[in-house]
TORTITOR-718239 format. One record per residue: residue in one letter; residue number from 1; z, y, x of N, C-alpha, C, CB in turn. Coordinates in Angstrom, 1 decimal, always signed. Each point is the difference from the previous one (the first is absolute). Glycine has a CB too. Layout:
ATOM rest  nr   n_c3   n_c2   n_c1  ca_c3  ca_c2  ca_c1   c_c3   c_c2   c_c1  cb_c3  cb_c2  cb_c1
ATOM    A NUM      Z      Y      X      Z      Y      X      Z      Y      X      Z      Y      X
...
END
This chain:
ATOM rest  nr   n_c3   n_c2   n_c1  ca_c3  ca_c2  ca_c1   c_c3   c_c2   c_c1  cb_c3  cb_c2  cb_c1
ATOM    M   1  +55.3 +190.1   -3.6   +1.4   +0.0   +0.3   +0.3   +0.2   +1.4   +0.4   -1.6   -1.9
ATOM    K   2   -1.2   +1.0   +2.8   +0.2   +0.2   +1.4   -0.3   +1.5   +0.4   -0.6   -2.4   +0.4
ATOM    L   3   -0.3   +3.0   -1.1   -0.4   +1.4   +0.3   +1.2   +0.9   -0.5   -2.4   -0.5   -0.3
ATOM    V   4   +3.0   +0.2   -0.8   +1.2   +0.8   -0.5   +1.1   -0.1   +1.0   -0.7   -0.4   -2.4
ATOM    K   5   +1.0   -0.8   +2.9   +1.1   -0.2   +1.0   -0.3   +0.8   +1.2   +0.5   -2.3   -0.9
ATOM    T   6   -1.7   +2.3   +1.4   -0.4   +0.7   +1.2   +0.2   +1.5   -0.2   -1.6   -1.8   +0.6
ATOM    I   7   +1.1   +2.3   -1.7   +0.1   +1.4   -0.3   +1.5   +0.4   -0.2   -2.2   +0.0   -1.1
ATOM    S   8   +3.0   -0.8   +0.5   +1.4   +0.2   -0.2   +0.7   +0.1   +1.3   -0.1   -1.2   -2.2
ATOM    A   9   -0.3   +0.3   +3.1   +0.6   -0.1   +1.4   -0.3   +1.3   +0.7   -0.2   -2.5   +0.1
ATOM    F  10   -1.1   +3.0   -0.2   -0.3   +1.3   +0.7   +0.7   +1.2   -0.6   -2.3   -1.0   +0.5
ATOM    V  11   +2.4   +1.0   -1.8   +0.8   +1.1   -0.7   +1.4   +0.0   +0.5   -1.5   -0.2   -2.0
ATOM    L  12   +2.1   -1.0   +2.0   +1.4   -0.1   +0.4   +0.2   +0.4   +1.5   +0.3   -1.9   -1.7
ATOM    L  13   -1.2   +1.5   +2.5   +0.0   +0.4   +1.4   -0.2   +1.5   +0.1   -0.9   -2.2   +0.7
ATOM    G  14   +0.1   +2.8   -1.5   -0.2   +1.4   +0.1   +1.2   +0.8   -0.5   -2.4   -0.4   -0.5
ATOM    I  15   +3.1   -0.1   -0.5   +1.2   +0.6   -0.5   +1.1   +0.0   +1.1   -0.6   -0.7   -2.4
ATOM    I  16   +0.7   -0.5   +3.0   +1.1   -0.2   +1.1   -0.3   +1.0   +1.1   +0.3   -2.4   -0.6
ATOM    T  17   -1.6   +2.4   +1.0   -0.4   +0.9   +1.1   +0.3   +1.5   -0.3   -1.8   -1.7   +0.7
ATOM    I  18   +1.4   +2.1   -1.9   +0.3   +1.4   -0.4   +1.4   +0.3   +0.0   -2.1   +0.0   -1.3
ATOM    S  19   +2.9   -0.9   +0.7   +1.4   +0.1   -0.1   +0.7   +0.1   +1.4   -0.1   -1.3   -2.2
ATOM    C  20   -0.3   +0.5   +3.1   +0.6   +0.0   +1.3   -0.4   +1.3   +0.7   -0.1   -2.5   +0.2
ATOM    G  21   -1.1   +3.0   -0.4   -0.5   +1.2   +0.6   +0.9   +1.2   -0.5   -2.3   -0.9   +0.2
ATOM    Q  22   +2.5   +0.9   -1.5   +0.9   +1.1   -0.6   +1.4   -0.1   +0.6   -1.4   +0.0   -2.1
ATOM    K  23   +1.9   -1.2   +2.3   +1.4   -0.1   +0.5   +0.0   +0.5   +1.4   +0.4   -2.0   -1.4
ATOM    K  24   -1.4   +1.7   +2.2   +0.0   +0.4   +1.4   -0.1   +1.6   +0.1   -1.1   -2.2   +0.7
ATOM    Q  25   +0.2   +2.7   -1.6   -0.2   +1.4   -0.1   +1.3   +0.7   -0.4   -2.4   -0.3   -0.6
ATOM    A  26   +3.2   -0.2   -0.3   +1.3   +0.5   -0.4   +1.0   -0.1   +1.1   -0.5   -0.6   -2.4
ATOM    E  27   +0.5   -0.5   +3.1   +0.9   -0.1   +1.2   -0.4   +1.0   +1.1   +0.4   -2.5   -0.6
ATOM    S  28   -1.7   +2.6   +0.8   -0.4   +0.9   +1.0   +0.3   +1.5   -0.4   -1.9   -1.6   +0.6
ATOM    S  29   +1.8   +1.9   -1.9   +0.4   +1.3   -0.4   +1.4   +0.3   +0.1   -1.8   -0.1   -1.6
ATOM    E  30   +2.7   -1.0   +1.3   +1.4   +0.2   +0.2   +0.4   +0.2   +1.5   +0.4   -1.4   -2.0
ATOM    M  31   -1.1   +0.6   +2.8   +0.3   +0.1   +1.5   -0.4   +1.4   +0.5   -0.4   -2.5   +0.2
ATOM    T  32   -0.7   +3.0   -0.7   -0.5   +1.4   +0.4   +1.0   +1.0   -0.5   -2.4   -0.8   -0.1
ATOM    D  33   +2.9   +0.7   -1.1   +0.9   +0.9   -0.5   +1.3   +0.1   +0.8   -0.9   -0.4   -2.3
ATOM    S  34   +1.5   -0.8   +2.6   +1.2   -0.1   +0.8   -0.3   +0.5   +1.4   +0.9   -1.9   -1.3
ATOM    T  35   -2.0   +1.6   +1.9   -0.4   +0.5   +1.3   -0.1   +1.6   +0.0   -1.2   -2.2   +0.5
ATOM    A  36   +0.7   +2.7   -1.6   -0.2   +1.5   -0.1   +1.4   +0.6   +0.0   -2.2   -0.3   -1.2
ATOM    V  37   +3.1   -0.3   +0.4   +1.4   +0.5   -0.1   +0.6   +0.0   +1.4   +0.2   -0.8   -2.4
ATOM    A  38   -0.3   -0.3   +3.1   +0.6   -0.1   +1.4   -0.6   +1.0   +0.9   +0.4   -2.4   -0.4
ATOM    M  39   -1.8   +2.6   +0.3   -0.6   +0.9   +0.9   +0.4   +1.5   -0.4   -1.9   -1.6   +0.3
ATOM    D  40   +2.0   +1.9   -1.6   +0.5   +1.3   -0.4   +1.4   +0.3   +0.6   -1.4   -0.2   -2.1
ATOM    T  41   +2.3   -0.8   +2.0   +1.3   +0.2   +0.6   -0.1   +0.2   +1.5   +1.0   -1.4   -1.8
ATOM    A  42   -1.8   +0.7   +2.5   -0.1   +0.1   +1.4   -0.6   +1.4   +0.4   -0.3   -2.5   +0.2
ATOM    V  43   -0.7   +2.9   -1.0   -0.5   +1.4   +0.2   +1.0   +1.0   -0.1   -2.2   -0.8   -0.8
ATOM    V  44   +3.0   +0.7   -0.3   +1.1   +1.0   -0.2   +1.0   +0.0   +1.2   -0.2   -0.3   -2.5
ATOM    A  45   +0.6   -0.9   +2.9   +0.9   -0.1   +1.2   -0.6   +0.6   +1.2   +1.0   -2.0   -1.0
ATOM    E  46   -2.3   +1.8   +1.3   -0.7   +0.5   +1.2   -0.2   +1.5   -0.1   -1.1   -2.2   +0.2
ATOM    T  47   +1.0   +2.8   -1.4   -0.2   +1.4   -0.1   +1.2   +0.8   +0.0   -2.1   -0.5   -1.2
ATOM    S  48   +3.3   -0.1   +1.1   +1.2   +0.8   +0.1   +0.3   +0.4   +1.4   +0.9   -1.3   -2.0
ATOM    N  49   -0.8   +2.6   +2.2   +0.2   +0.5   +1.3   +1.5   +0.0   +0.4   -2.1   +1.4   -0.2
ATOM    I  50   +2.4   -1.0   +1.4   +1.4   -0.1   +0.4   +1.0   +0.8   -0.9   -0.9   -0.2   +2.3
ATOM    V  51   +0.5   +1.4   -2.8   +0.9   +0.7   -0.8   +0.1   -0.7   -1.4   -0.7   +2.1   +1.1
ATOM    D  52   -0.3   -2.6   -1.6   +0.0   -0.8   -1.3   +0.9   -1.2   +0.1   -2.3   +0.8   -0.6
ATOM    V  53   +2.2   -1.5   +1.7   +0.8   -1.2   +0.2   +1.4   +0.3   +0.1   -1.9   -1.1   +1.2
ATOM    A  54   +2.2   +2.2   -0.4   +1.4   +0.4   +0.2   +0.6   +0.5   -1.4   -0.5   +0.6   +2.4
ATOM    A  55   -0.3   +0.1   -3.1   +0.5   +0.6   -1.3   +0.2   -1.2   -1.0   -1.3   +2.2   +0.4
ATOM    G  56   +0.6   -3.3   -0.2   +0.2   -1.1   -0.9   +1.2   -0.9   +0.3   -2.4   +0.0   -0.3
ATOM    N  57   +3.1   +0.4   +1.4   +1.2   -0.8   +0.4   +1.2   +0.9   +0.0   -1.4   -1.5   +1.4
ATOM    A  58   +2.4   +1.2   -2.3   +1.2   +0.9   -0.2   +0.8   +0.2   +1.3   +0.1   -0.8   -2.4
ATOM    D  59   -0.2   -0.2   +3.3   +0.7   +0.1   +1.3   -0.5   +1.1   +0.9   +0.5   -2.5   -0.3
ATOM    F  60   -1.6   +3.1   +0.0   -0.6   +1.0   +0.8   +0.0   +1.4   -0.7   -1.5   -1.7   +1.1
ATOM    S  61   +2.3   +1.8   -2.2   +0.0   +1.2   -0.8   +0.4   +1.3   +0.8   +0.5   -1.4   -2.0
ATOM    T  62   +0.4   +1.3   +2.9   +0.4   +1.1   +0.9   -1.1   +0.4   +0.9   +2.4   -0.7   -0.1
ATOM    L  63   -3.1   -0.3   +0.7   -1.1   +0.3   +0.8   -1.1   +0.7   -0.7   +0.6   -2.0   +1.4
ATOM    V  64   -0.9   +1.5   -2.6   -1.1   +0.6   -0.8   +0.3   +1.4   -0.4   -0.6   -2.3   -0.9
ATOM    T  65   +1.9   +2.6   +0.6   +0.4   +1.4   -0.3   -0.2   +0.9   +1.2   +1.7   -0.9   -1.7
ATOM    A  66   -1.3   +0.3   +2.9   -0.2   +0.8   +1.2   -1.5   +0.2   +0.4   +2.2   -0.9   +0.8
ATOM    V  67   -3.0   -0.1   -1.0   -1.4   +0.2   +0.3   -0.6   +1.0   -0.9   -0.2   -2.4   +0.7
ATOM    K  68   +0.6   +2.4   -2.0   -0.5   +1.1   -0.9   +0.4   +1.4   +0.4   +0.0   -1.7   -1.9
ATOM    A  69   +1.3   +1.8   +2.2   +0.6   +1.3   +0.4   -0.7   +0.5   +1.3   +2.2   -0.7   -1.1
ATOM    A  70   -2.6   -0.2   +2.0   -0.6   +0.4   +1.2   -1.5   +0.3   -0.1   +1.7   -1.3   +1.2
ATOM    G  71   -2.2   +1.0   -2.4   -1.5   +0.2   -0.2   -0.8   -1.0   +0.7   +0.4   +2.4   -0.3
ATOM    L  72   +0.1   -3.6   +0.5   -0.8   -1.0   +0.8   -0.7   -1.1   -0.9   +1.7   +0.4   +1.8
ATOM    V  73   -1.6   -0.2   -3.1   -0.6   -1.0   -0.9   -1.5   -0.1   +0.2   +1.8   +0.5   -1.7
ATOM    E  74   -2.5   +0.6   +1.9   -1.4   -0.1   +0.2   -0.4   -0.7   +1.3   -0.3   +2.1   -1.4
ATOM    T  75   +1.1   -1.7   +2.5   -0.2   -0.6   +1.3   +0.2   -1.5   +0.0   +0.7   +2.2   +1.0
ATOM    L  76   +0.4   -2.6   -1.6   +0.3   -1.5   +0.0   -0.8   -0.7   -1.1   +2.3   +0.5   +0.9
ATOM    S  77   -3.0   +0.2   -1.7   -0.9   -0.6   -1.0   -1.5   -0.1   +0.6   +1.5   +0.8   -1.9
ATOM    G  78   -1.7   -0.2   +3.0   -1.3   +0.1   +0.7   -0.4   -1.4   +0.5   +0.4   +2.4   +0.6
ATOM    D  79   -1.6   -2.4   +0.0   -0.6   -1.2   +0.5   +0.8   -0.8   +1.0   -2.1   +1.1   -0.4
ATOM    G  80   +2.8   -0.4   +1.3   +0.8   -0.7   +1.0   -0.9   -0.7   +1.0   +1.9   -0.3   -1.6
ATOM    P  81   -1.6   -0.9   +2.0   +1.2   -0.7   -0.4   +1.3   +0.5   +0.7   -1.5   -2.0   -0.4
ATOM    F  82   +2.6   +1.7   -0.3   +1.3   +0.4   +0.5   +0.9   -1.2   +0.0   -0.3   +2.3   -0.8
ATOM    T  83   +1.3   -2.3   +1.7   +1.1   -0.9   +0.0   +1.2   +0.9   -0.2   -1.1   -1.8   +1.5
ATOM    V  84   +1.8   +1.5   -2.6   +1.2   +0.8   -0.3   +1.3   -0.8   +0.1   -1.4   +1.4   -1.6
ATOM    F  85   +2.3   -1.0   +2.5   +1.3   -0.6   +0.1   +0.8   +0.8   -1.0   -0.2   -0.7   +2.5
ATOM    A  86   +0.4   +0.2   -3.7   +0.5   +0.7   -1.2   +1.5   -0.3   -0.1   -2.3   -0.1   -1.1
ATOM    P  87   +3.1   +1.2   +1.2   +1.4   -0.2   -0.3   +0.3   -0.2   -1.4   +0.5   +1.5   +1.9
ATOM    N  88   +0.2   -2.6   -2.2   +0.4   -0.2   -1.4   +1.1   +0.9   -0.5   -0.7   -2.4   +0.3
ATOM    N  89   +1.1   +2.3   -1.5   +1.1   +0.9   -0.5   +1.3   -0.1   +0.7   -1.1   -0.1   -2.2
ATOM    A  90   +1.4   -1.2   +2.6   +1.2   -0.2   +0.8   +0.0   +0.7   +1.3   +0.2   -2.2   -1.1
ATOM    A  91   -1.4   +2.3   +1.7   -0.2   +0.6   +1.3   +0.4   +1.5   -0.1   -1.8   -1.6   +0.7
ATOM    F  92   +1.2   +2.2   -1.8   +0.3   +1.5   -0.2   +1.5   +0.2   -0.3   -2.4   +0.3   -0.9
ATOM    A  93   +3.0   -1.3   +0.2   +1.4   +0.1   -0.4   +0.9   +0.0   +1.3   -0.5   -1.1   -2.2
ATOM    K  94   +0.0   +0.5   +3.3   +0.8   +0.0   +1.3   +0.1   +1.4   +0.6   -0.7   -2.4   +0.3
ATOM    L  95   -0.2   +3.3   -0.6   +0.1   +1.3   +0.6   +1.2   +0.8   -0.5   -2.5   +0.1   +0.1
ATOM    P  96   +3.0   +0.8   +0.8   +1.2   +0.8   -0.4   -0.2   +0.6   -1.4   +0.5   +0.4   +2.4
ATOM    A  97   +0.6   -0.3   -3.1   +0.0   +0.6   -1.4   -0.7   +1.4   +0.1   +2.1   -1.2   -0.6
ATOM    G  98   -3.0   +1.4   -0.4   -0.7   +1.3   -0.1   -1.3   +0.1   +0.8   +2.2   +1.0   -0.5
ATOM    T  99   -2.5   -2.0   +1.4   -1.1   +0.1   +0.8   -1.3   +0.0   -0.8   +1.3   -1.2   +1.8
ATOM    V 100   -1.4   +0.2   -2.7   -1.3   -0.1   -0.8   -0.2   +1.2   -0.8   +0.3   -2.5   -0.1
ATOM    D 101   +0.8   +3.0   -0.6   -0.2   +1.2   -0.8   -0.4   +1.2   +0.8   +1.8   -0.9   -1.5
ATOM    G 102   -1.2   +1.0   +2.7   -0.4   +1.1   +0.9   -1.4   -0.1   +0.4   +2.3   +0.1   +0.8
ATOM    L 103   -2.8   -1.3   -0.5   -1.4   -0.2   +0.4   -1.0   +0.3   -1.1   +0.8   -1.7   +1.7
ATOM    L 104   -0.4   +1.5   -2.9   -0.9   +0.3   -1.1   -0.1   +1.4   -0.4   +0.6   -2.2   -0.8
ATOM    K 105   +0.2   +3.1   +1.4   -0.1   +1.4   -0.3   -1.3   +0.6   +0.7   +2.5   +0.2   -0.2
ATOM    P 106   -3.1   +0.8   -0.4   -1.2   +0.6   +0.5   +0.1   +0.5   +1.4   -0.6   +0.7   -2.3
ATOM    E 107   +1.7   -0.2   +2.7   +0.2   +0.5   +1.4   +0.0   -1.1   +1.0   +1.2   +2.0   -0.9
ATOM    S 108   -1.0   -3.2   +0.5   +0.0   -1.2   +0.9   -1.3   -0.7   +0.0   +2.5   -0.2   -0.4
ATOM    L 109   -3.5   +0.7   -0.1   -1.3   -0.7   -0.2   -0.6   -0.5   +1.4   -0.4   +1.5   -2.0
ATOM    D 110   +0.5   -0.7   +3.0   -0.6   -0.4   +1.3   +0.8   -1.2   +0.6   -0.8   +2.4   +0.4
ATOM    K 111   +2.1   -2.3   -0.5   +0.9   -1.1   +0.5   -0.3   -1.3   -0.8   +1.8   +1.7   +0.7
ATOM    L 112   -1.9   -1.6   -2.0   -0.2   -1.1   -0.9   -1.4   -0.7   +0.4   +1.4   +1.1   -1.9
ATOM    K 113   -2.4   -0.2   +2.0   -1.3   -0.6   +0.4   +0.0   -0.7   +1.3   -1.1   +1.9   -1.2
ATOM    A 114   +1.9   -1.3   +2.2   +0.1   -0.6   +1.3   +0.7   -1.4   -0.1   +0.1   +2.3   +1.1
ATOM    I 115   +0.9   -2.4   -1.8   +0.8   -1.2   -0.2   -0.9   -1.1   -0.7   +2.2   +1.3   -0.1
ATOM    L 116   -2.9   -0.9   -0.9   -0.8   -1.0   -0.8   -1.2   -0.4   +0.8   +0.7   +1.1   -2.1
ATOM    T 117   -1.4   -0.2   +2.8   -1.2   -0.4   +0.8   +0.4   -0.8   +1.2   -1.2   +2.0   -0.8
ATOM    Y 118   +2.5   -1.9   +1.2   +0.5   -0.8   +1.1   +0.1   -1.5   -0.4   +1.3   +2.0   +0.9
ATOM    H 119   -1.3   -2.3   -2.1   +0.0   -1.3   -0.5   -1.4   -0.6   -0.3   +2.2   +0.5   -1.0
ATOM    V 120   -3.2   +0.2   +1.4   -1.4   -0.4   -0.3   -0.8   -0.1   +1.3   +0.1   +1.1   -2.2
ATOM    V 121   -0.8   -2.2   +2.4   -0.9   -0.3   +1.1   -1.4   -0.1   -0.5   +1.9   -1.2   +1.3
ATOM    A 122   -2.8   +1.8   -0.6   -1.5   -0.1   -0.4   -0.4   -1.5   +0.4   -0.4   +2.5   +0.4
ATOM    G 123   -0.3   -3.1   -1.4   -0.5   -1.3   +0.2   +0.8   -1.0   -0.9   -0.7   +0.5   +2.3
ATOM    K 124   +0.1   -1.7   -2.5   +0.7   -1.0   -0.8   +0.5   -1.1   +0.9   -1.4   +0.6   -2.0
ATOM    F 125   +2.8   -0.7   +2.0   +0.6   -1.0   +0.9   +0.9   -0.9   -0.9   -0.1   +1.6   +2.0
ATOM    D 126   -0.4   -2.8   -2.3   +0.9   -0.9   -0.7   +1.0   -0.6   +0.9   -1.9   -0.5   -1.6
ATOM    A 127   +2.9   -0.2   +1.0   +1.1   -0.6   +0.8   -0.5   -0.8   +1.1   +1.4   +0.0   -2.0
ATOM    A 128   -2.4   -0.8   +1.8   -0.5   -0.9   +1.1   -0.6   +0.8   +1.2   -0.6   -1.7   -1.8
ATOM    A 129   -0.1   +2.8   +1.5   -0.5   +0.9   +1.0   +1.1   +0.7   +0.8   -2.1   +0.3   -1.4
ATOM    V 130   +3.1   +0.1   +0.6   +1.2   +0.7   +0.7   +0.7   -1.0   +0.9   +0.3   +1.6   -2.0
ATOM    T 131   +0.0   -2.8   +1.5   +0.7   -1.0   +0.8   -0.8   -0.4   +1.2   +1.1   -0.8   -2.1
ATOM    D 132   -2.4   +0.7   +1.9   -0.9   -0.4   +1.2   +0.0   +1.1   +1.0   -1.4   -1.3   -1.5
ATOM    A 133   +1.3   +2.6   +1.1   +0.1   +1.1   +1.0   +1.3   +0.1   +0.7   -1.6   +1.3   -1.5
ATOM    I 134   +2.7   -1.6   +0.8   +1.3   +0.0   +0.7   +0.1   -1.1   +1.0   +1.0   +0.9   -2.1
ATOM    N 135   -1.5   -2.1   +1.7   +0.1   -1.1   +1.0   -1.0   +0.1   +1.2   +0.6   -1.4   -2.0
ATOM    K 136   -1.7   +2.1   +1.8   -0.9   +0.2   +1.1   +0.4   +1.1   +0.9   -1.8   -0.8   -1.5
ATOM    N 137   +2.8   +1.6   +1.1   +0.5   +1.1   +0.8   +1.4   -0.2   +0.5   -1.6   +1.5   -1.2
ATOM    N 138   +2.0   -2.7   +1.6   +1.3   -0.3   +0.5   +1.1   +0.4   -1.0   -0.9   +0.4   +2.3
ATOM    G 139   +0.7   -0.6   -3.6   +1.1   +0.2   -0.9   +0.2   +1.3   -0.6   +1.1   -1.7   +1.2
ATOM    K 140   -1.9   +2.7   -0.8   +0.1   +1.4   -0.5   -1.4   +0.6   -0.1   +2.3   +0.3   +1.0
ATOM    Y 141   -2.6   +0.3   -2.1   -1.3   +0.6   -0.3   +0.2   +1.4   -0.5   -1.1   -2.2   -0.4
ATOM    S 142   +0.6   +3.2   +1.0   +0.1   +1.4   -0.4   -1.2   +0.4   -0.8   +1.4   +0.6   +2.0
ATOM    V 143   -1.1   +0.0   -3.2   -1.1   +0.5   -0.9   +0.2   +1.5   -0.1   -0.2   -2.2   -1.3
ATOM    T 144   -1.0   +2.9   +1.2   +0.0   +1.4   -0.2   -0.1   +0.3   -1.5   -1.0   +0.5   +2.3
ATOM    T 145   +1.9   +0.3   -2.8   +0.0   +0.3   -1.5   -0.9   +1.1   -0.3   +2.3   -0.8   -0.2
ATOM    V 146   -2.6   +1.0   -1.1   -0.8   +1.1   -0.4   +0.6   +1.3   +0.3   -0.9   -1.4   -1.9
ATOM    Q 147   +2.3   +1.4   +2.0   +0.7   +1.2   +0.3   -0.2   +0.4   +1.5   +1.7   -0.6   -1.8
ATOM    G 148   -2.1   -0.4   +2.6   -0.2   +0.3   +1.4   +1.0   -0.6   +0.9   -1.0   +2.1   -0.6
ATOM    G 149   +2.2   -2.5   +0.1   +1.0   -0.7   +0.8   -0.3   -1.5   +0.1   +1.7   +1.8   -0.7
ATOM    S 150   -0.8   -2.4   +1.4   -0.1   -1.5   +0.2   +1.1   -0.8   -0.6   -1.3   +0.5   +2.1
ATOM    I 151   +1.0   -1.7   -2.5   +1.1   -0.9   -0.4   -0.3   -1.3   +0.8   +0.2   +1.0   -2.4
ATOM    V 152   +0.9   -1.6   +2.9   -0.1   -1.2   +0.8   +0.3   -1.2   -1.0   +0.6   +1.2   +2.2
ATOM    L 153   -1.5   -2.1   -2.2   +0.2   -1.2   -0.9   +0.4   -1.2   +0.9   -1.8   +0.8   -1.6
ATOM    S 154   +2.7   -1.6   +1.1   +0.5   -1.1   +0.7   +0.4   -1.1   -1.0   +0.8   +1.4   +2.0
ATOM    L 155   -0.4   -2.6   -1.5   +0.4   -1.0   -0.9   +1.5   -0.4   +0.3   -2.3   -0.9   -0.1
ATOM    K 156   +3.1   +0.7   -0.9   +1.3   -0.5   +0.1   +0.3   -1.0   -1.1   +0.8   +2.3   +1.0
ATOM    D 157   -0.5   -3.5   -0.6   +0.3   -1.1   -1.0   -1.2   -0.2   -0.9   +2.4   +0.5   +0.1
ATOM    G 158   -3.6   -0.3   +0.5   -1.2   -0.2   -0.8   -0.5   +1.1   -0.9   +0.6   -2.3   +0.1
ATOM    K 159   +0.2   +3.4   -0.1   -0.3   +1.2   -0.8   -0.5   +1.1   +0.8   +1.7   -0.7   -1.7
ATOM    V 160   -2.7   +1.5   +1.2   -0.5   +1.1   +0.7   +1.1   +1.2   -0.1   -2.4   -0.7   -0.5
ATOM    M 161   +2.6   +1.2   +1.7   +1.0   +1.1   +0.1   -0.8   +1.3   +0.4   +1.9   -1.6   +0.6
ATOM    L 162   -1.5   +2.7   -1.1   -0.5   +1.3   +0.4   +1.1   +0.8   +0.8   -1.7   +0.0   -2.0
ATOM    T 163   +1.3   +0.6   +3.1   +0.9   +0.9   +0.7   -0.6   +1.3   +0.1   +1.0   -1.9   +1.4
ATOM    D 164   -0.3   +2.9   -2.0   -0.6   +1.4   -0.1   +0.2   +0.8   +1.3   +0.4   +0.0   -2.5
ATOM    A 165   -0.9   +1.2   +2.5   +0.1   +0.9   +1.2   +1.4   +0.3   +0.4   -2.2   +0.9   -0.6
ATOM    N 166   +3.2   -1.1   -0.3   +1.4   +0.3   +0.3   +0.8   -1.2   +0.3   -0.2   +2.0   -1.5
ATOM    G 167   -0.4   -3.2   +1.5   +0.7   -1.2   +0.2   +0.5   -0.7   -1.2   +0.6   +0.9   +2.1
ATOM    G 168   -0.9   -0.3   -3.3   +0.4   -0.6   -1.2   -0.9   -1.2   -0.3   +0.8   +2.2   -0.9
ATOM    T 169   -0.2   -3.2   +0.2   -0.8   -1.2   -0.3   -0.1   -0.3   -1.5   +0.7   -0.9   +2.2
ATOM    S 170   -1.7   +0.2   -2.6   -0.2   -0.4   -1.3   -0.7   -1.4   +0.0   -0.2   +2.4   -0.8
ATOM    T 171   +0.4   -3.2   -0.3   -0.5   -1.3   -0.1   -1.0   -0.1   -1.1   +2.1   -1.0   +0.9
ATOM    V 172   -3.2   +0.3   -0.7   -1.0   -0.2   -1.1   +0.6   -1.1   -0.9   -2.0   +0.6   +1.5
ATOM    V 173   +2.3   -0.3   -2.7   +0.6   -0.9   -1.0   -1.0   -0.6   -0.9   +2.1   +1.3   +0.1
ATOM    L 174   -3.3   -0.7   -0.2   -1.1   -0.6   -0.8   -1.3   +0.4   +0.6   +1.4   +0.1   -2.1
ATOM    A 175   -2.2   -1.1   +2.5   -1.2   +0.3   +0.7   -1.3   -0.2   -0.9   +1.1   -0.6   +2.2
ATOM    D 176   -2.2   +1.2   -1.8   -1.3   -0.3   -0.6   -0.1   +0.3   -1.5   -0.2   -1.7   +1.8
ATOM    V 177   +0.7   +2.8   -2.2   -0.3   +0.4   -1.4   -1.4   +0.7   +0.0   +2.5   +0.3   -0.6
ATOM    A 178   -3.5   -1.0   +0.1   -1.4   +0.4   +0.1   -0.3   +1.2   -0.9   -0.6   -2.3   +0.6
ATOM    A 179   -0.3   +3.1   -0.1   -0.5   +1.2   -0.7   -1.5   +0.1   +0.3   +2.3   +1.2   -0.1
ATOM    S 180   -3.0   -0.5   -0.7   -1.5   +0.1   +0.3   -0.3   +0.8   +1.3   -0.4   -0.1   -2.5
ATOM    N 181   +1.3   +1.0   +2.9   -0.2   +0.8   +1.2   +1.0   -0.3   +1.1   -0.9   +1.7   -1.5
ATOM    G 182   +1.4   -2.9   +1.5   +0.9   -0.4   +1.1   +1.1   -1.0   -0.4   -0.4   +2.2   +0.9
ATOM    V 183   +1.5   -2.1   -0.2   +1.1   -1.0   -0.3   +1.4   +0.8   +0.1   -1.5   -1.9   +0.9
ATOM    I 184   +2.4   +1.4   -1.6   +1.4   +0.5   +0.0   +0.9   -1.1   +0.5   -0.5   +1.6   -1.9
ATOM    H 185   +1.4   -1.1   +2.8   +1.1   -0.9   +0.5   +1.3   +0.8   -0.4   -1.4   -1.1   +1.9
ATOM    A 186   +2.2   +0.5   -2.8   +1.3   +0.7   -0.4   +1.0   -0.1   +1.1   -0.5   -0.6   -2.4
ATOM    I 187   +1.2   +1.7   +2.7   +1.0   +0.0   +1.0   +1.4   +0.4   -0.5   -1.8   +0.5   +1.7
ATOM    D 188   +2.8   -0.9   -1.1   +1.4   +0.2   -0.5   +0.7   +1.3   +0.5   +0.1   -2.5   -0.2
ATOM    T 189   -0.7   +3.2   +1.1   +0.6   +1.2   +0.5   -1.1   +1.1   +0.2   +1.9   -1.3   +1.1
ATOM    V 190   -1.7   +2.5   -1.4   -0.9   +1.1   +0.3   -0.1   +0.2   +1.5   +0.4   +1.1   -2.3
ATOM    V 191   -1.6   -1.1   +2.9   -0.1   +0.3   +1.4   -0.3   +1.5   +0.2   -0.8   -2.4   +0.5
ATOM    M 192   +1.3   +3.0   +0.6   -0.2   +1.5   +0.1   -0.7   +0.3   +1.3   +2.1   +0.3   -1.3
ATOM    P 193   -3.0   +0.7   +1.2   -0.7   +0.5   +1.2   +1.0   +1.0   +0.7   -2.3   -0.2   -1.1
ATOM    K 194   +1.9   +0.5   +2.3   +0.8   +1.0   +0.8   +0.0   +1.3   -0.6   -0.5   -1.2   +2.1
END
């Protein structure tokens, strides 16, 4: 009888051990599956380039149309890194009537490219880096754009301001939109080169 109880105890202990092991394995498998889903989502977000990110936001539809018309999709989809001060649709709407339509015509291709590349800076500069550069340079920091002109960055009421070559200004209304090849800062006014 004592032997039967001992064997029964070992069998019961074995069943409990196996059962717990299967439960841990199932939990581990569930955790791995959810981690894989999270990692897949992160990979997708990290592999979306500037053009893809802009195209995925309805507020940049005018910009995306202009980038396509100017033949800059491949450039802005490249390795970069780039910092894009991206005019939102409201910024383009501030331009005089007919300006956007005129810029989208084939004969205006060079002017359109110049305007769009004036909004792009080589390198990745998040909001913290921009603010730091402004503060370290007595409140104003000049950046050279891909177009070749300069934009002066400053702070006003805690917001980053851009001053273009003609004295026009724009405000960053949304900072640090991440992309695989840089960062986008949405601005409320189109800035213009000389």
